[in-house]
C-alpha angles and dihedrals in degrees: 000000000000135000119206118193109226092173137342109183118129120235095335134021125257119229108304091356136111138232120250121306136132139196113218112195135183133154094351093310120117130197120195105210116193118347114216123170109300100018097102091058090050093047090063091061088067110029136009117259091248089056096070108112097193145343120238117192121187099197143342101262111122098238087064104044112016093107093060085079092062089045088053091052092048094050101035101039100018095046090230099148137357123283122265100045106182110257124183123192142137118290097256094054107074103063091048093049095047093053087065091070133029143139109231092322094317109135093231094165090071089058093058096039135038103220119210121183116228133189143159108324095016113141126189142161129228110182106298092352122103110195129195120185123219129189117249130198110244136135132260100000137048109267134194143183128216131224110196124194124193137145089008094299131110130221121187123194124181104193104202118339145145123227110303140152087240090066089059091051092046092054096040108147090338117171088216124019111195103194136177114248103172095160143043118217094263093053100038106135119149128043094223092072129049136226125235090255092052088049087055092050092055093045089052092047091048094048091235115176098217136016126212114188118214144162088050109168106255092233092066129081109252091211089062092051089050092051092049089048089053092057091067103028119053094194124083112306119196136169117233109243126187113267094019114142111205124191112224108203141135 
């Protein structure tokens, strides 16, 4: 299994960068997991639009889903892919997204995508990927994290969340834990995001093998985030960088 970082900026993108989004690939299948601004353009550097196997959205904040609108245009009006692309998201997401595009009140987004609501405990299969859904602690919307198993390896991804026991369960013994680390200790502000040190604490409690920090505010130095994450997690700590391709294996 491979993880390609399509974007990793938290909340807003830095100059020439993209918000959070990832491509998870295995045996010719490809999951587009979160779709912040800029990620759809970057996705096309790696696969064709029609090669997307499914879309997974962690929650309905724009920095995690807005590029699904561009994907809709490309597939529905550009003919780049068959109708009914599987699309997994929390229950409160779909109506909000469908309001963004319509033809005289016709819900055309449902023609391009087959929406499935997911929430805590949901389990589904896409090609070789076995996906389990965990509840995350965020604000204003329902938020979930995804635990993805393929080829004997486990990838855990939080989306956006504050500290929570469910984060530990999501990342339990994961081969790669992709965890939000919006803040550094000096900038920690709201309880519905985590700092790099808090990400490390959760990774340690979960017994994760490797920690990849993401959703770092673009005003912060990622080297500081990596150093702070390493104070609470003794395994390998890296910062997600746009264009990185990470092997996920036992």
